[in-house]
MMTF fields as JSON, N, C-alpha, C and O atoms, coordinates in Angstrom:
{
  "mmtfVersion": "1.0.0",
  "mmtfProducer": "UNKNOWN",
  "numBonds": 511,
  "numAtoms": 512,
  "numGroups": 128,
  "numChains": 1,
  "numModels": 1,
  "chainsPerModel": [1],
  "groupsPerChain": [128],
  "chainIdList": ["A"],
  "bondAtomList": [4, 2, 8, 6, 12, 10, 16, 14, 20, 18, 24, 22, 28, 26, 32, 30, 36, 34, 40, 38, 44, 42, 48, 46, 52, 50, 56, 54, 60, 58, 64, 62, 68, 66, 72, 70, 76, 74, 80, 78, 84, 82, 88, 86, 92, 90, 96, 94, 100, 98, 104, 102, 108, 106, 112, 110, 116, 114, 120, 118, 124, 122, 128, 126, 132, 130, 136, 134, 140, 138, 144, 142, 148, 146, 152, 150, 156, 154, 160, 158, 164, 162, 168, 166, 172, 170, 176, 174, 180, 178, 184, 182, 188, 186, 192, 190, 196, 194, 200, 198, 204, 202, 208, 206, 212, 210, 216, 214, 220, 218, 224, 222, 228, 226, 232, 230, 236, 234, 240, 238, 244, 242, 248, 246, 252, 250, 256, 254, 260, 258, 264, 262, 268, 266, 272, 270, 276, 274, 280, 278, 284, 282, 288, 286, 292, 290, 296, 294, 300, 298, 304, 302, 308, 306, 312, 310, 316, 314, 320, 318, 324, 322, 328, 326, 332, 330, 336, 334, 340, 338, 344, 342, 348, 346, 352, 350, 356, 354, 360, 358, 364, 362, 368, 366, 372, 370, 376, 374, 380, 378, 384, 382, 388, 386, 392, 390, 396, 394, 400, 398, 404, 402, 408, 406, 412, 410, 416, 414, 420, 418, 424, 422, 428, 426, 432, 430, 436, 434, 440, 438, 444, 442, 448, 446, 452, 450, 456, 454, 460, 458, 464, 462, 468, 466, 472, 470, 476, 474, 480, 478, 484, 482, 488, 486, 492, 490, 496, 494, 500, 498, 504, 502, 508, 506],
  "bondOrderList": [1, 1, 1, 1, 1, 1, 1, 1, 1, 1, 1, 1, 1, 1, 1, 1, 1, 1, 1, 1, 1, 1, 1, 1, 1, 1, 1, 1, 1, 1, 1, 1, 1, 1, 1, 1, 1, 1, 1, 1, 1, 1, 1, 1, 1, 1, 1, 1, 1, 1, 1, 1, 1, 1, 1, 1, 1, 1, 1, 1, 1, 1, 1, 1, 1, 1, 1, 1, 1, 1, 1, 1, 1, 1, 1, 1, 1, 1, 1, 1, 1, 1, 1, 1, 1, 1, 1, 1, 1, 1, 1, 1, 1, 1, 1, 1, 1, 1, 1, 1, 1, 1, 1, 1, 1, 1, 1, 1, 1, 1, 1, 1, 1, 1, 1, 1, 1, 1, 1, 1, 1, 1, 1, 1, 1, 1, 1],
  "groupList": [{"groupName": "UNK", "atomNameList": ["N", "CA", "C", "O"], "elementList": ["N", "C", "C", "O"], "formalChargeList": [0, 0, 0, 0], "bondAtomList": [1, 0, 2, 1, 3, 2], "bondOrderList": [1, 1, 2], "singleLetterCode": "X", "chemCompType": "L-PEPTIDE LINKING"}],
  "groupTypeList": [0, 0, 0, 0, 0, 0, 0, 0, 0, 0, 0, 0, 0, 0, 0, 0, 0, 0, 0, 0, 0, 0, 0, 0, 0, 0, 0, 0, 0, 0, 0, 0, 0, 0, 0, 0, 0, 0, 0, 0, 0, 0, 0, 0, 0, 0, 0, 0, 0, 0, 0, 0, 0, 0, 0, 0, 0, 0, 0, 0, 0, 0, 0, 0, 0, 0, 0, 0, 0, 0, 0, 0, 0, 0, 0, 0, 0, 0, 0, 0, 0, 0, 0, 0, 0, 0, 0, 0, 0, 0, 0, 0, 0, 0, 0, 0, 0, 0, 0, 0, 0, 0, 0, 0, 0, 0, 0, 0, 0, 0, 0, 0, 0, 0, 0, 0, 0, 0, 0, 0, 0, 0, 0, 0, 0, 0, 0, 0],
  "groupIdList": [1, 2, 3, 4, 5, 6, 7, 8, 9, 10, 11, 12, 13, 14, 15, 16, 17, 18, 19, 20, 21, 22, 23, 24, 25, 26, 27, 28, 29, 30, 31, 32, 33, 34, 35, 36, 37, 38, 39, 40, 41, 42, 43, 44, 45, 46, 47, 48, 49, 50, 51, 52, 53, 54, 55, 56, 57, 58, 59, 60, 61, 62, 63, 64, 65, 66, 67, 68, 69, 70, 71, 72, 73, 74, 75, 76, 77, 78, 79, 80, 81, 82, 83, 84, 85, 86, 87, 88, 89, 90, 91, 92, 93, 94, 95, 96, 97, 98, 99, 100, 101, 102, 103, 104, 105, 106, 107, 108, 109, 110, 111, 112, 113, 114, 115, 116, 117, 118, 119, 120, 121, 122, 123, 124, 125, 126, 127, 128],
  "secStructList": [7, 2, 2, 2, 2, 2, 2, 2, 2, 2, 2, 2, 2, 2, 2, 2, 2, 6, 1, 7, 7, 6, 6, 7, 1, 1, 7, 7, 1, 1, 6, 6, 7, 7, 7, 6, 6, 7, 3, 3, 3, 3, 3, 3, 6, 6, 6, 3, 3, 3, 3, 3, 3, 3, 7, 7, 1, 1, 7, 5, 7, 2, 2, 2, 2, 2, 2, 6, 6, 7, 7, 7, 3, 3, 3, 3, 7, 1, 1, 1, 3, 3, 3, 3, 3, 3, 3, 4, 4, 4, 3, 3, 3, 3, 3, 3, 3, 3, 7, 1, 1, 3, 3, 3, 7, 7, 4, 4, 4, 4, 6, 7, 6, 6, 7, 7, 7, 3, 3, 3, 7, 7, 1, 6, 6, 7, 7, 7],
  "xCoordList": [-6.354, -5.36, -5.501, -4.509, -6.749, -6.992, -6.481, -5.941, -6.652, -6.195, -4.673, -4.16, -3.945, -2.501, -2.098, -1.188, -2.805, -2.511, -2.742, -1.909, -3.788, -4.019, -2.883, -2.398, -2.484, -1.445, -0.14, 0.553, 0.186, 1.451, 1.376, 2.351, 0.114, 0.027, 0.216, 0.873, -0.33, -0.208, 1.223, 1.697, 1.932, 3.335, 4.161, 5.033, 3.891, 4.682, 4.439, 5.368, 3.174, 2.885, 3.594, 4.153, 3.613, 4.269, 5.711, 6.291, 6.351, 7.805, 8.083, 9.11, 7.207, 7.418, 7.428, 8.144, 6.601, 6.527, 7.567, 7.699, 8.213, 9.305, 8.835, 9.588, 7.582, 7.101, 7.412, 7.257, 7.838, 8.157, 9.448, 9.716, 10.258, 11.526, 12.087, 11.494, 13.184, 13.823, 14.091, 14.591, 13.721, 13.94, 13.034, 13.421, 11.801, 10.834, 10.697, 10.848, 10.43, 10.307, 11.001, 11.155, 11.418, 12.116, 13.329, 14.205, 13.352, 14.455, 15.73, 15.75, 16.804, 18.113, 18.709, 18.412, 19.537, 20.236, 21.197, 22.119, 20.98, 21.813, 21.68, 20.924, 22.441, 22.372, 20.878, 20.45, 20.144, 18.775, 17.718, 16.545, 18.123, 17.176, 16.866, 17.64, 15.763, 15.364, 14.787, 13.866, 15.313, 14.781, 13.358, 12.94, 12.607, 11.324, 11.276, 12.194, 10.239, 10.151, 10.949, 11.131, 11.434, 12.304, 11.801, 11.015, 12.294, 12.181, 13.605, 14.528, 13.756, 15.119, 14.998, 14.045, 15.957, 16.057, 17.362, 18.391, 17.366, 18.584, 18.89, 17.991, 20.143, 20.617, 20.306, 20.201, 20.165, 19.905, 18.629, 18.17, 18.02, 16.89, 17.124, 18.249, 16.032, 16.152, 16.889, 17.467, 16.879, 17.498, 18.998, 19.51, 19.695, 21.109, 21.798, 21.126, 23.085, 23.879, 23.744, 23.286, 24.138, 24.125, 22.701, 21.718, 22.619, 21.323, 21.353, 22.361, 20.222, 20.001, 18.879, 17.847, 19.007, 17.971, 17.442, 18.183, 16.123, 15.468, 14.741, 13.908, 15.05, 14.487, 13.364, 12.571, 13.355, 12.437, 11.07, 10.954, 10.069, 8.709, 8.513, 7.417, 9.456, 9.356, 10.057, 10.592, 10.074, 10.806, 12.327, 12.866, 12.966, 14.328, 15.09, 14.63, 16.286, 17.144, 18.286, 19.191, 18.215, 19.247, 19.506, 20.643, 18.414, 18.542, 19.385, 20.244, 19.106, 19.807, 21.266, 22.16, 21.482, 22.853, 23.742, 24.951, 23.094, 23.863, 23.842, 24.783, 22.728, 22.68, 21.668, 20.636, 21.945, 21.045, 20.778, 21.7, 19.518, 18.984, 19.567, 19.92, 19.67, 20.093, 19.194, 19.505, 18.103, 17.166, 16.445, 15.882, 16.465, 15.791, 14.916, 14.191, 14.961, 14.073, 13.907, 14.767, 12.844, 12.649, 11.893, 11.217, 12.036, 11.255, 10.721, 11.471, 9.449, 8.839, 8.456, 7.622, 9.063, 8.829, 8.2, 8.338, 7.471, 6.746, 5.255, 4.949, 4.349, 2.953, 2.736, 3.494, 1.744, 1.42, 2.073, 2.22, 2.442, 2.853, 4.286, 4.72, 4.968, 6.263, 6.126, 5.566, 6.641, 6.749, 8.123, 8.871, 8.562, 9.838, 9.67, 8.783, 10.499, 10.394, 11.671, 12.742, 11.463, 12.575, 13.555, 14.7, 13.169, 13.974, 14.165, 13.426, 15.119, 15.345, 14.141, 13.338, 14.051, 12.937, 11.591, 10.711, 11.357, 10.043, 9.431, 8.24, 10.194, 9.797, 9.809, 10.482, 9.053, 9.022, 8.024, 7.156, 8.176, 7.323, 7.532, 8.674, 6.487, 6.63, 5.913, 4.931, 6.414, 5.752, 5.452, 6.342, 4.194, 3.669, 3.608, 3.133, 4.103, 4.023, 3.242, 3.589, 2.238, 1.446, 2.037, 2.264, 2.267, 2.753, 1.612, 0.462, 1.845, 3.146, 3.748, 3.034, 4.968, 5.661, 5.471, 5.129, 5.729, 5.746, 7.138, 8.095, 7.223, 8.496, 8.233, 7.26, 9.146, 9.038, 10.421, 11.299, 10.643, 11.986, 12.422, 13.551, 11.586, 12.048, 11.343, 10.271, 11.903, 11.282, 11.172, 10.397, 11.921, 11.789, 10.391, 9.925, 9.695, 8.269, 7.389, 6.327, 7.861, 7.039, 7.494, 6.895, 8.534, 9.166, 9.701, 9.661, 10.202, 10.743, 12.145, 12.618, 12.768, 14.076, 15.169, 15.227, 16.041, 17.159, 16.639, 17.17, 15.608, 15.04, 14.848, 14.644, 14.901, 14.537, 15.693, 16.839, 15.39, 16.363, 15.915, 16.757, 14.646, 14.177, 12.995, 12.36, 12.683, 11.635, 10.766, 11.167, 9.516, 8.638, 7.831, 7.301, 7.712, 6.78, 5.789, 6.081, 4.583, 3.56, 3.103, 3.339, 2.421, 1.871, 0.981, 0.422, 0.841, 0.004, -1.403, -2.001, -1.872, -3.207, -3.224, -4.25, -2.103, -2.076, -1.886, -1.167, -2.568, -2.446, -2.293, -2.57, -1.845, -1.622, -2.92, -2.897],
  "yCoordList": [32.942, 33.197, 32.149, 31.646, 31.866, 30.862, 29.516, 28.776, 29.171, 27.838, 27.79, 26.757, 28.819, 28.802, 28.612, 27.851, 29.327, 29.185, 27.749, 27.241, 27.075, 25.696, 24.794, 23.893, 25.041, 24.22, 24.393, 23.417, 25.636, 25.887, 25.233, 24.652, 25.326, 24.737, 23.207, 22.631, 22.555, 21.107, 20.685, 19.677, 21.521, 21.256, 21.356, 20.524, 22.353, 22.565, 21.379, 20.878, 20.925, 19.806, 18.576, 17.839, 18.305, 17.129, 17.172, 16.14, 18.3, 18.413, 18.214, 17.638, 18.67, 18.436, 16.945, 16.498, 16.212, 14.776, 13.98, 12.766, 14.607, 13.96, 13.184, 12.35, 13.401, 12.664, 13.237, 12.544, 14.45, 15.209, 15.89, 16.371, 15.941, 16.693, 17.0, 16.624, 17.655, 17.991, 16.699, 15.73, 16.723, 15.572, 14.412, 13.248, 14.755, 13.679, 12.703, 13.097, 11.511, 10.487, 9.254, 9.105, 8.373, 7.141, 7.506, 8.245, 6.947, 7.302, 6.642, 5.422, 7.389, 6.862, 6.126, 6.45, 5.153, 4.474, 5.473, 5.978, 5.733, 6.728, 6.388, 5.492, 7.132, 6.971, 7.264, 6.757, 8.07, 8.392, 7.433, 7.567, 6.44, 5.53, 4.349, 4.045, 3.712, 2.513, 1.553, 1.904, 0.335, -0.7, -1.095, -1.093, -1.436, -1.949, -3.155, -3.974, -3.293, -4.441, -4.284, -5.267, -3.07, -2.887, -1.729, -0.894, -1.71, -0.561, 0.009, -0.694, 1.29, 1.916, 2.998, 3.776, 3.067, 4.025, 4.723, 4.084, 6.023, 6.848, 7.467, 7.659, 7.752, 8.29, 9.782, 10.335, 10.404, 11.88, 12.176, 11.367, 13.366, 13.887, 14.032, 14.307, 13.849, 14.083, 12.951, 13.179, 11.748, 10.556, 10.783, 10.516, 11.273, 11.541, 10.639, 10.054, 10.507, 9.727, 8.257, 7.795, 7.497, 6.042, 5.536, 6.059, 4.486, 3.893, 2.482, 1.8, 1.985, 0.571, 0.106, 0.776, -1.007, -1.555, -2.807, -3.757, -2.774, -3.884, -4.728, -4.216, -6.023, -6.883, -7.85, -8.387, -8.031, -9.059, -8.48, -7.305, -9.325, -8.942, -9.263, -9.031, -9.746, -10.051, -9.052, -8.069, -9.268, -8.327, -8.429, -9.513, -7.241, -7.183, -6.222, -5.108, -6.661, -5.834, -5.202, -4.56, -5.4, -4.903, -3.406, -2.95, -2.634, -1.228, -0.857, 0.023, -1.575, -1.308, -1.818, -1.26, -2.835, -3.374, -2.432, -2.347, -1.709, -0.896, 0.611, 1.334, 1.07, 2.543, 2.742, 3.373, 2.206, 2.252, 3.703, 4.498, 4.018, 5.383, 6.502, 7.563, 6.255, 7.317, 7.506, 8.329, 6.79, 6.88, 8.222, 8.66, 8.894, 10.161, 10.321, 11.309, 9.343, 9.397, 8.026, 7.171, 7.768, 6.463, 6.525, 7.501, 5.45, 5.167, 3.744, 2.819, 3.592, 2.21, 1.856, 2.516, 0.821, 0.329, -1.027, -1.781, -1.326, -2.594, -2.227, -1.148, -3.107, -2.872, -3.089, -3.821, -2.47, -2.686, -1.62, -0.448, -2.108, -1.158, -1.551, -2.697, -0.551, -0.736, -0.067, 1.026, -0.714, -0.168, -0.036, -1.007, 1.117, 1.28, 1.369, 2.081, 0.665, 0.575, 1.227, 1.233, 1.776, 2.431, 1.409, 1.779, 0.16, -0.849, -2.021, -2.147, -2.865, -4.083, -5.036, -4.908, -5.969, -6.996, -6.453, -7.013, -5.287, -4.697, -4.384, -4.609, -3.893, -3.507, -2.008, -1.315, -1.477, -0.08, 0.671, 0.065, 1.973, 2.754, 2.457, 2.349, 2.322, 2.084, 3.162, 3.747, 3.419, 4.395, 3.689, 3.055, 3.748, 2.997, 3.882, 5.017, 3.325, 4.046, 3.115, 1.946, 3.636, 2.984, 3.229, 4.374, 2.172, 2.295, 2.017, 2.217, 1.58, 1.437, 2.719, 3.716, 2.748, 3.819, 5.137, 6.205, 4.945, 6.142, 6.657, 5.901, 7.961, 8.653, 9.528, 10.279, 9.393, 10.32, 10.866, 10.133, 12.138, 12.72, 13.35, 13.837, 13.383, 14.009, 13.512, 14.016, 12.537, 12.02, 13.049, 12.832, 14.137, 15.167, 15.669, 15.99, 15.741, 16.219, 15.244, 15.625, 13.992, 13.047, 12.873, 12.088, 13.596, 13.489, 12.026, 11.45, 11.437, 10.13, 10.055, 8.988, 11.214, 11.318, 10.721, 11.002, 9.881, 9.277, 8.437, 8.514, 7.641, 6.828, 5.36, 4.542, 4.987, 3.576, 2.652, 3.017, 1.427, 0.335, -0.925, -1.782, -1.099, -2.298, -1.991, -0.947, -2.928, -2.718, -3.976, -5.058, -3.761, -4.892, -4.514, -3.404, -5.395, -5.195, -6.324, -7.438, -6.065, -7.11, -7.716, -7.177, -8.884, -9.586, -8.71, -7.741, -9.056, -8.356, -8.002, -8.808, -6.85, -6.491, -5.803, -5.249, -5.831, -5.151, -3.661, -3.273, -2.831, -1.368, -0.717, -1.322, 0.524, 1.253, 1.513, 2.138],
  "zCoordList": [-21.122, -20.114, -18.933, -18.405, -18.569, -17.493, -17.897, -17.075, -19.218, -19.721, -19.563, -19.134, -19.874, -19.729, -18.248, -17.921, -17.387, -15.955, -15.492, -14.741, -15.878, -15.523, -16.103, -15.418, -17.327, -17.924, -17.143, -16.856, -16.804, -16.028, -14.705, -14.229, -14.037, -12.727, -12.815, -11.948, -13.812, -13.999, -14.241, -13.717, -15.086, -15.367, -14.102, -13.85, -13.326, -12.023, -11.102, -10.469, -11.027, -10.13, -10.646, -9.833, -11.905, -12.473, -12.225, -11.889, -12.365, -12.108, -10.575, -10.216, -9.713, -8.325, -7.955, -7.059, -8.688, -8.367, -9.253, -9.103, -10.068, -10.871, -12.027, -12.531, -12.519, -13.59, -14.937, -15.942, -15.004, -16.229, -15.993, -14.892, -17.008, -16.923, -18.245, -19.256, -18.31, -19.561, -20.263, -19.693, -21.592, -22.402, -22.068, -22.163, -21.669, -21.412, -22.572, -23.729, -22.3, -23.283, -22.726, -21.514, -23.626, -23.126, -22.347, -22.795, -21.124, -20.204, -20.642, -20.806, -20.842, -21.2, -19.968, -18.818, -20.263, -19.184, -18.522, -19.162, -17.299, -16.568, -15.119, -14.744, -14.268, -12.828, -12.337, -11.3, -13.102, -12.708, -13.218, -12.872, -14.058, -14.615, -13.685, -12.777, -13.914, -13.121, -14.117, -14.855, -14.156, -15.092, -14.789, -13.631, -15.827, -15.662, -14.744, -14.77, -13.933, -13.021, -11.724, -11.006, -11.4, -10.241, -9.409, -9.857, -8.16, -7.273, -7.118, -6.705, -7.459, -7.276, -6.254, -6.279, -5.342, -4.252, -4.322, -4.544, -4.141, -4.225, -2.808, -1.99, -2.578, -1.32, -1.241, -0.146, -2.337, -2.356, -3.081, -3.887, -2.801, -3.469, -4.909, -5.324, -5.766, -7.161, -7.882, -8.945, -7.329, -7.953, -8.182, -9.269, -7.158, -7.154, -6.154, -5.304, -6.22, -5.33, -5.51, -6.556, -4.502, -4.565, -4.859, -4.333, -5.731, -6.09, -5.68, -5.869, -5.092, -4.789, -5.646, -5.693, -6.334, -7.236, -6.496, -6.242, -6.157, -5.481, -6.511, -7.258, -6.557, -7.546, -7.038, -7.811, -5.681, -5.14, -4.72, -4.372, -4.765, -4.306, -2.781, -2.272, -2.095, -0.715, 0.142, -0.37, 1.426, 2.387, 1.988, 1.762, 1.919, 1.554, 2.458, 2.709, 2.96, 3.771, 2.919, 3.452, 1.63, 0.764, 0.866, 0.745, 1.094, 1.225, 2.483, 2.427, 3.65, 4.889, 4.801, 5.438, 4.041, 3.856, 3.035, 3.252, 2.063, 1.148, 1.434, 1.108, 2.061, 2.446, 3.487, 3.26, 4.646, 5.815, 6.207, 6.388, 6.329, 6.763, 5.911, 6.426, 4.562, 3.685, 2.492, 1.63, 2.396, 1.214, 1.177, 2.18, -0.025, -0.161, -1.361, -1.467, -2.308, -3.441, -4.062, -3.854, -4.816, -5.437, -6.742, -7.065, -7.468, -8.694, -8.523, -8.21, -8.729, -8.653, -10.057, -10.678, -10.551, -11.962, -12.012, -12.975, -10.89, -10.759, -10.56, -10.053, -10.953, -10.744, -9.194, -8.558, -8.646, -7.273, -6.343, -6.689, -5.166, -4.101, -3.622, -3.741, -3.09, -2.409, -1.092, -1.005, -0.018, 1.32, 1.738, 1.622, 2.237, 2.831, 4.344, 4.815, 5.119, 6.572, 7.135, 6.529, 8.351, 9.056, 9.672, 9.932, 9.916, 10.499, 9.553, 8.576, 9.814, 9.058, 9.215, 10.14, 8.298, 8.32, 8.355, 9.01, 7.621, 7.522, 8.856, 9.071, 9.709, 11.106, 11.25, 10.486, 12.248, 12.512, 11.594, 10.966, 11.542, 10.695, 9.25, 8.803, 8.512, 7.105, 6.291, 6.749, 5.076, 4.202, 2.978, 2.411, 2.491, 1.383, 0.132, 0.173, -0.981, -2.331, -3.309, -3.473, -3.917, -4.895, -6.337, -6.727, -7.078, -8.472, -9.422, -9.032, -10.618, -11.207, -11.727, -11.826, -12.049, -12.665, -11.836, -12.343, -10.517, -9.624, -9.405, -9.238, -9.411, -9.128, -7.883, -7.814, -6.907, -5.736, -5.497, -5.043, -5.79, -5.755, -4.465, -4.408, -3.375, -2.151, -0.93, -0.597, -0.242, 0.932, 2.094, 3.026, 2.044, 3.048, 3.176, 4.269, 2.02, 2.001, 2.85, 3.343, 3.003, 3.757, 5.243, 5.978, 5.669, 6.925, 7.058, 8.145, 5.933, 5.937, 5.287, 4.894, 5.197, 4.522, 5.435, 6.632, 4.817, 5.556, 6.723, 7.831, 6.477, 7.522, 7.147, 8.044, 5.881, 5.422, 5.568, 5.304, 5.997, 6.129, 5.442, 5.174, 5.137, 4.426, 3.58, 3.729, 2.658, 1.685, 1.68, 2.111, 1.149, 0.887, -0.317, -0.371, -1.294, -2.402, -2.292, -2.727, -1.703, -1.49, -2.761, -3.842, -2.641, -3.821, -4.59, -4.075, -5.868, -6.776, -6.173, -5.46, -6.466, -5.93, -4.563, -4.168, -3.836, -2.561, -2.854, -3.774, -2.027, -2.197, -0.786, 0.251, -0.832, 0.357, 1.122, 2.182]
}
């Protein structure tokens, strides 16, 4: 009985972080998918709404240009770290996410919902 409880607790934690879901396995190309080697950010929680795909490893204002202060979830499909900043040009408060293959479905849990305007993916080996 205790083993079942631990299994259920682990499954619930994985669902909360967005790493497991219905039909787990290779992710089909959809609005919720994110290509390998990219950082994808969505305007709504749970990988819904407008999506911005960041391709560069340097500071990028693409997020602010396409959906300023609307980011609510992300998937990191690059090795290393991604940082989302509240202001353009990697200025202001930043929130760091360590990858690779990280899913974060709800920025509200971080008190960073609808706040990001720029991104940075530091050189290989950088960590939060």
